[in-house]
KEMAR-458262 format. One record per residue (C-alpha): residue number from 1; x negated, y negated, z negated. Coordinates in steps of 0.25 Angstrom, whole numbers, m for minus. Each point is the difference from the previous one (the first is absolute). Example, Ala and Ser with C-alpha at 12.3 -4.5 7.8 and 13.67 -1.06 7.14 Angstrom:
<sites>
+-----+-------+-------+-------+
|   k |  east | north |    up |
+-----+-------+-------+-------+
|   1 |   m49 |    18 |   m31 |
|   2 |    m6 |   m14 |     2 |
+-----+-------+-------+-------+
</sites>
This chain:
<sites>
+-----+-------+-------+-------+
|   k |  east | north |    up |
+-----+-------+-------+-------+
|   1 |     0 |    m1 |     0 |
|   2 |    m5 |   m12 |     4 |
|   3 |    m2 |   m13 |    m9 |
|   4 |    12 |    m6 |     7 |
|   5 |    10 |    12 |    m2 |
|   6 |    m5 |     0 |   m15 |
|   7 |     2 |   m14 |    m4 |
|   8 |    14 |     0 |     9 |
|   9 |     2 |    11 |   m10 |
|  10 |    m3 |    m7 |   m13 |
|  11 |     7 |   m12 |     4 |
|  12 |    12 |     8 |     4 |
|  13 |    m2 |     8 |   m14 |
|  14 |    m1 |   m13 |    m9 |
|  15 |    12 |    m8 |     7 |
|  16 |     9 |    13 |    m2 |
|  17 |    m5 |     1 |   m15 |
|  18 |     1 |   m16 |    m2 |
|  19 |    14 |     0 |     7 |
|  20 |     6 |     9 |   m11 |
|  21 |    m4 |   m10 |   m11 |
|  22 |     9 |   m10 |    m8 |
|  23 |   m11 |   m10 |    m2 |
|  24 |   m15 |    m3 |     3 |
|  25 |    m2 |     3 |   m15 |
|  26 |     4 |    14 |     1 |
|  27 |    m9 |     3 |    11 |
|  28 |   m11 |     9 |    m2 |
|  29 |   m10 |     9 |     9 |
|  30 |     7 |    13 |     0 |
|  31 |    m7 |    13 |    m2 |
|  32 |     4 |     7 |    13 |
|  33 |    m9 |   m11 |     7 |
|  34 |   m12 |     9 |     1 |
|  35 |     8 |    10 |     6 |
|  36 |     0 |    m9 |    14 |
|  37 |   m16 |     0 |    m1 |
|  38 |    m5 |    10 |    10 |
|  39 |   m15 |     8 |     1 |
|  40 |    m5 |   m10 |     8 |
|  41 |     0 |   m11 |   m12 |
|  42 |    m7 |     2 |   m14 |
|  43 |     6 |     9 |   m11 |
|  44 |    m3 |     7 |   m12 |
|  45 |     6 |    12 |    m9 |
|  46 |     6 |    m5 |   m13 |
|  47 |     2 |    10 |   m12 |
|  48 |     7 |    m1 |   m12 |
|  49 |     0 |    11 |    m9 |
|  50 |    m2 |     5 |   m15 |
|  51 |     7 |     8 |   m11 |
|  52 |     9 |    m4 |   m13 |
|  53 |     0 |     8 |   m13 |
|  54 |     6 |    m2 |   m14 |
|  55 |    m8 |     0 |   m12 |
|  56 |    m1 |    14 |    m1 |
|  57 |    m7 |     1 |    14 |
|  58 |    11 |     5 |     7 |
|  59 |     6 |    m5 |    13 |
|  60 |    11 |    m9 |     1 |
|  61 |     9 |     2 |    12 |
|  62 |    10 |   m10 |     4 |
|  63 |    m8 |   m13 |    m5 |
|  64 |     2 |   m12 |     9 |
|  65 |   m11 |    m7 |     6 |
|  66 |     0 |   m14 |     6 |
|  67 |   m13 |    m3 |     7 |
|  68 |    m3 |   m16 |     3 |
|  69 |   m10 |     1 |    11 |
|  70 |   m10 |   m13 |    m1 |
|  71 |    m9 |    m5 |    12 |
|  72 |   m10 |   m11 |    m4 |
|  73 |     2 |    m8 |    13 |
|  74 |    15 |     0 |    m1 |
|  75 |    11 |    m4 |   m11 |
|  76 |    10 |    10 |     6 |
|  77 |     1 |    12 |   m10 |
|  78 |     6 |    13 |     7 |
|  79 |     7 |     9 |   m11 |
|  80 |     3 |    14 |     1 |
|  81 |     8 |     9 |    m8 |
|  82 |    m5 |    14 |    m3 |
|  83 |     3 |    11 |   m10 |
|  84 |    m7 |    12 |    m6 |
|  85 |     2 |    14 |     4 |
|  86 |     2 |    10 |    m9 |
|  87 |   m15 |     3 |    m3 |
|  88 |     0 |   m15 |    m3 |
|  89 |    m7 |    m4 |    12 |
|  90 |     4 |   m11 |     9 |
|  91 |    m8 |    m1 |    16 |
|  92 |     4 |   m12 |    10 |
|  93 |   m10 |     0 |    14 |
|  94 |     3 |   m11 |     9 |
|  95 |    m8 |    m7 |    12 |
|  96 |    m1 |   m13 |     1 |
|  97 |    m8 |   m12 |     5 |
|  98 |    m2 |    m7 |   m14 |
|  99 |    m7 |     6 |    m9 |
| 100 |     4 |    m2 |   m14 |
| 101 |    m9 |    m5 |   m12 |
| 102 |     7 |     4 |   m12 |
| 103 |    13 |     6 |    m4 |
| 104 |     9 |    m3 |   m12 |
| 105 |     7 |    13 |    m5 |
| 106 |    13 |     0 |    m9 |
| 107 |     3 |    13 |    m5 |
| 108 |    15 |     3 |    m6 |
| 109 |     7 |     9 |    m4 |
| 110 |    16 |     1 |     4 |
| 111 |     3 |     9 |   m12 |
| 112 |    m5 |   m11 |    m9 |
| 113 |    m8 |    11 |    m8 |
| 114 |   m15 |    m7 |     2 |
| 115 |    m3 |   m15 |    m1 |
| 116 |    m3 |    m9 |    14 |
| 117 |   m15 |     1 |     3 |
| 118 |    m7 |   m10 |     9 |
| 119 |   m14 |     4 |     6 |
| 120 |    m8 |    m8 |    12 |
| 121 |   m11 |     8 |     6 |
| 122 |   m10 |    m6 |    12 |
| 123 |     1 |     6 |    14 |
| 124 |   m11 |     7 |     3 |
| 125 |    m7 |     5 |    15 |
| 126 |     2 |    17 |     2 |
| 127 |    m5 |     1 |    13 |
| 128 |   m10 |    m8 |     8 |
| 129 |     6 |    m9 |    12 |
| 130 |    m3 |     3 |    15 |
| 131 |     4 |    m7 |    12 |
| 132 |    13 |    m7 |    m2 |
| 133 |     3 |    10 |   m12 |
| 134 |    m3 |    m8 |   m13 |
| 135 |     0 |    12 |    m8 |
| 136 |     6 |     6 |   m11 |
| 137 |     4 |    m7 |   m13 |
| 138 |     5 |     5 |   m12 |
| 139 |     6 |    m4 |   m13 |
| 140 |     2 |    12 |   m11 |
| 141 |     5 |    m2 |   m14 |
| 142 |     3 |    10 |   m10 |
| 143 |     7 |    m5 |   m13 |
| 144 |     7 |     6 |   m12 |
| 145 |    14 |    m6 |    m4 |
| 146 |     2 |    m1 |   m16 |
| 147 |    14 |     4 |    m6 |
| 148 |     9 |   m11 |    m4 |
+-----+-------+-------+-------+
</sites>
């Protein structure tokens, strides 16, 4: 796909996204914008992962995780929602052209048995770049939640 085609796709996607909003104050860069980026542009893999246990060391399933993804060069903060599996683990992999610097995780228990926990972690490069591939970037956190 040529540069002109990519530009047209980007502008069309932005116009469609902006047209559905009630005011300019509500407008945020949609997370799916990375999906229109083809392999001819710079891109990276981004992975968020970790485990959640209780004070006894047993895994906690169904814990809700709000991940706020920060980028040093942007005021825009992308938020993703995850939850833990039966073994207490969580994982999300995406492809992006906007490499994050830090992620703030808020762990909360929908059953309200455990205290809400907030943890920030730096993003680390886990695979080297090669050409248009900027590499793999991972943030990993393992936490233990306290009973209320």
